[in-house]
Structures are given as C-alpha cells and as structure tokens.
C-alpha positions as CSV (number, residue, x, y, z in Angstrom):
1,M,90.2,94.3,125.6
2,Y,93.8,94.3,126.8
3,E,93.4,91.9,129.8
4,K,95.0,88.9,128.0
5,F,98.1,90.9,127.0
6,G,100.4,93.3,128.8
7,Q,104.2,93.3,128.5
8,F,105.6,90.4,126.5
9,I,108.9,89.4,128.0
10,N,110.7,86.0,127.8
11,G,107.8,84.4,125.9
12,K,105.1,85.4,128.4
13,W,102.4,88.0,128.8
14,Q,102.6,89.8,132.1
15,Q,101.5,92.9,133.9
16,S,103.9,95.7,134.5
17,S,105.9,95.4,137.7
18,D,103.7,98.0,139.4
19,K,100.5,96.9,137.6
20,S,100.1,100.4,136.1
21,T,98.0,101.0,133.0
22,Y,96.9,103.7,130.6
23,E,93.6,104.3,128.7
24,V,93.3,103.6,125.0
25,I,90.7,105.7,123.2
26,N,88.5,104.8,120.2
27,P,89.1,107.8,117.9
28,A,85.7,107.4,116.2
29,N,83.6,108.1,119.3
30,E,86.2,108.9,122.0
31,E,85.1,106.1,124.2
32,I,87.6,104.2,126.3
33,L,88.5,100.9,124.6
34,G,90.3,99.6,127.7
35,K,93.4,99.9,129.8
36,A,96.7,98.7,128.4
37,S,99.7,97.8,130.5
38,K,102.3,100.6,131.1
39,A,105.9,99.5,131.4
40,T,108.2,100.5,134.2
41,P,112.0,100.9,134.0
42,E,112.2,97.5,135.7
43,D,110.1,96.0,132.9
44,V,112.5,97.5,130.3
45,D,115.4,96.0,132.1
46,L,113.7,92.6,132.1
47,A,113.0,92.9,128.3
48,L,116.6,93.8,127.6
49,K,117.9,90.8,129.5
50,S,115.3,88.6,127.8
51,A,116.2,89.8,124.3
52,E,119.9,89.3,125.1
53,K,119.3,85.7,126.0
54,G,116.9,85.2,123.1
55,L,119.6,86.4,120.7
56,E,121.9,83.6,121.7
57,V,119.2,81.1,120.8
58,W,117.9,82.7,117.6
59,K,121.3,83.4,116.0
60,Q,122.2,79.7,116.4
61,T,118.9,78.6,114.8
62,P,119.5,77.4,111.2
63,P,118.3,79.9,108.5
64,W,115.8,77.4,107.0
65,Q,114.3,76.8,110.4
66,R,114.0,80.6,111.0
67,S,112.4,80.8,107.5
68,Y,109.8,78.1,108.4
69,I,108.7,80.0,111.5
70,I,108.6,83.4,109.8
71,R,106.5,81.9,107.0
72,K,104.2,80.3,109.6
73,I,103.6,83.8,111.1
74,A,102.6,85.1,107.7
75,D,100.1,82.3,107.2
76,K,98.6,82.8,110.7
77,M,98.2,86.5,110.1
78,R,96.1,85.7,107.1
79,E,94.0,83.3,109.2
80,K,93.5,86.0,111.7
81,Q,92.9,88.8,109.2
82,D,89.6,89.8,110.6
83,V,90.9,89.9,114.2
84,L,93.9,92.1,113.3
85,A,91.7,94.3,111.1
86,K,89.2,94.8,113.9
87,W,92.0,96.0,116.3
88,M,93.1,98.6,113.7
89,T,89.6,99.8,113.1
90,L,89.0,100.3,116.8
91,E,92.4,101.8,117.6
92,V,93.2,103.8,114.5
93,G,89.7,104.4,113.0
94,K,90.5,102.9,109.6
95,P,87.7,101.5,107.6
96,F,87.5,97.7,108.0
97,A,88.3,97.0,104.4
98,E,91.4,99.2,104.5
99,A,92.5,97.5,107.7
100,K,92.2,94.1,106.1
101,G,94.3,95.4,103.2
102,E,97.0,96.3,105.7
103,V,96.9,92.9,107.2
104,G,97.5,91.3,103.8
105,G,100.4,93.7,103.2
106,A,102.0,92.9,106.5
107,A,101.6,89.2,106.0
108,D,103.3,89.6,102.6
109,I,106.3,91.3,104.3
110,F,106.7,88.3,106.7
111,E,106.5,85.9,103.7
112,W,109.1,87.9,101.7
113,N,111.5,87.9,104.7
114,A,110.9,84.2,105.2
115,E,112.5,83.7,101.8
116,E,115.2,86.3,102.3
117,T,116.3,84.3,105.4
118,K,117.6,81.6,103.1
119,R,119.5,84.1,100.9
120,I,121.9,85.7,103.4
121,Y,125.0,84.8,101.3
122,G,128.6,85.7,102.1
123,Q,131.1,86.3,99.4
124,T,134.7,85.8,98.4
125,V,136.7,88.9,97.7
126,E,139.8,89.0,95.5
127,S,142.8,89.5,97.7
128,R,145.9,91.5,96.7
129,F,148.0,88.6,97.8
130,A,148.3,85.4,95.7
131,D,148.3,83.1,98.8
132,T,145.4,84.8,100.6
133,R,141.6,84.4,100.3
134,V,139.2,86.9,101.8
135,H,135.8,85.5,102.8
136,V,132.9,87.8,104.0
137,Y,130.3,86.5,106.4
138,Y,127.1,88.2,107.5
139,Q,126.3,87.8,111.2
140,P,123.3,89.0,113.2
141,I,124.1,92.5,114.5
142,G,122.4,91.9,117.9
143,V,119.3,93.0,119.8
144,V,117.1,95.4,117.8
145,A,114.9,98.0,119.3
146,A,111.8,98.7,117.1
147,L,109.5,101.7,117.7
148,T,106.4,101.7,115.6
149,P,104.1,104.6,114.9
150,W,100.3,104.6,115.1
151,N,99.3,105.3,111.4
152,F,100.3,101.9,109.9
153,P,100.9,99.9,113.1
154,L,100.8,96.4,111.5
155,V,102.8,97.0,108.2
156,L,105.5,99.0,110.0
157,S,105.8,96.5,112.9
158,A,105.9,93.7,110.3
159,R,108.8,95.3,108.5
160,K,110.8,95.7,111.7
161,I,110.1,92.4,113.4
162,S,110.3,90.2,110.3
163,T,113.5,91.8,109.1
164,A,115.2,91.4,112.5
165,L,114.1,87.7,112.7
166,A,115.3,87.0,109.2
167,A,118.7,88.3,110.0
168,G,118.9,86.2,113.2
169,C,118.4,89.1,115.6
170,S,116.1,89.3,118.6
171,V,113.9,92.3,118.9
172,I,112.1,94.5,121.4
173,V,109.1,96.2,119.8
174,K,107.5,99.3,121.3
175,P,104.0,100.1,119.8
176,D,102.5,103.5,119.9
177,V,100.2,104.2,122.9
178,I,97.4,104.7,120.4
179,T,97.7,101.2,118.8
180,P,99.0,98.8,121.4
181,G,96.5,96.0,120.8
182,T,97.2,95.7,117.1
183,V,100.9,95.1,117.8
184,M,100.2,92.9,120.8
185,E,98.0,90.6,118.6
186,L,100.9,90.4,116.1
187,V,103.4,89.5,118.8
188,D,101.0,86.9,120.2
189,I,100.9,85.3,116.7
190,C,104.7,85.2,116.8
191,R,104.4,83.3,120.1
192,E,101.8,80.9,118.6
193,C,104.0,80.1,115.7
194,G,107.0,79.0,117.7
195,V,109.3,82.0,118.0
196,P,111.5,81.0,121.0
197,P,111.1,82.9,124.3
198,G,113.1,86.1,124.4
199,V,113.4,86.5,120.6
200,V,110.4,88.8,120.3
201,N,109.6,91.1,123.2
202,L,107.1,93.9,123.6
203,L,107.0,97.0,125.8
204,S,103.8,99.0,126.1
205,G,103.7,102.4,127.7
206,D,105.3,105.9,127.6
207,P,107.3,106.1,124.3
208,P,109.9,108.8,125.4
209,S,110.9,107.1,128.7
210,I,111.0,103.6,127.1
211,A,112.9,104.8,124.1
212,Q,115.4,106.7,126.2
213,Q,116.2,103.6,128.3
214,L,116.5,101.4,125.2
215,I,118.8,103.9,123.5
216,S,121.1,104.2,126.5
217,S,121.5,100.4,126.9
218,D,124.6,98.7,125.6
219,I,122.5,95.6,124.9
220,I,120.8,97.4,122.0
221,K,122.9,97.2,118.8
222,N,120.4,98.5,116.3
223,F,117.7,101.1,116.7
224,S,115.1,100.5,114.1
225,N,112.9,103.5,113.3
226,R,112.9,102.4,109.7
227,I,113.6,99.1,107.8
228,N,117.2,98.0,107.8
229,K,119.1,94.7,107.2
230,G,119.9,93.9,110.8
231,W,123.3,92.3,110.3
232,K,127.0,93.1,110.6
233,I,129.8,92.0,108.3
234,N,132.7,89.8,109.5
235,S,135.6,89.2,107.1
C-alpha cells in the first residue's frame, strides 16, 4: 500500500536513504497493511534544506495565488473523499462513514484558510510623534515543523499544513507511525494541486528521533503541535 509513497522531499516521493521501513498494522484484525518508509537523519537534513528553499519561493508567491492553490487542495480532497476515508478506516479503524466526515471537515479547513490567505492585513498604529507613522506588516515566520497524532490524522494535518501555507510558510509534516498513509495521500494531493517543490515536505518514521532533530535545527522557526497563525510581525 505504501510503495508509491515514502519520504516527500523537494516535491518528490523517495525511499529513505538506507531504504529502511517499518510495518503498519490494521487495528481491526492486526494484519500488516504494508511497510512504510522510515526516515534517517540524512533524510531529515534533506527535508530541512528542501523546506528552507521552498520558503523562499512560497513567501514570494502572491497571497491570491496561494489562496487559489489552497482552495484547489480542498476541492481535490472532496474528489478523493473515498480514497482518504479508506486510508483512515484501514489505519485507524474508524467506521467508513465517520472517516468520510473527517475528510469533509479537513477539506473545509483548507477552504477556510484559502480565504484567510487574502486577509492577512497589516495596520497603521498611532504614533506618539506628530511627524511619524507606524505601519505593522505580517511576514511568514519561516519553516514550520508539524507533528500530527493518529486519532484525527486528516483534520489535524489539515489545520497545520493549510495554516502554514496560508501564512506563506513552508512546512515539514511528520505523521504518526500508525497513520502514515492517510497523511501521505494528503501531501500527494498538495503536489497534484501545484504546491511548489520544497513547500510541503513529509518525514515518515520514528517520531522521537525525527522530532528531536527538527527541534534542534535552526531552520525550524515554528513547532506546530497545535494550530497557530504562522507569522511574525514587522513594524
């Protein structure tokens, strides 16, 4: 099931540098669904460099163009509702109807952020000096590391990825080992919908080691274990 995926770095799916994998189990019957790619430290370094380059492209992309791509992702998720729901049913054990509901909710989050992309307004602040004006501008904060849990793999990934994209940030998403395929399918939709290489990256594998390497990197400017705005303020 996982053969067409792997690590998603610089806009391409690839095996880990040492080709290592881990087994993903169906919780309903404890059968092996397949073997997913397991990232090495070298893969994490490649993803960091990829996201750093992707940030330079994405933050220069006009907000309305970013909005168009994010909205396109929402539409494609609805087209692939059954595919995404099947991944969740197999990996999490959710009833198919409930999984389809989560797909709809995740697509709505992308759609909402597509519109918010157009509304990242600055502001003019009253100065204490008569001959001075203070203008506030919101700028992308940088590369975002997004770790997602297993219980709502699509909705929570959607929150992190779409919010980062809306703010003009690149992102490295790390799905839980229980639900890699669900998030891989979402990232592949991002690729299909024209997200530039390096803007969305995925690392599959051991959460503690990957997280530790991401946390210790100077490239990561925001560690998203919950939804946040993903920008910094310049004045």
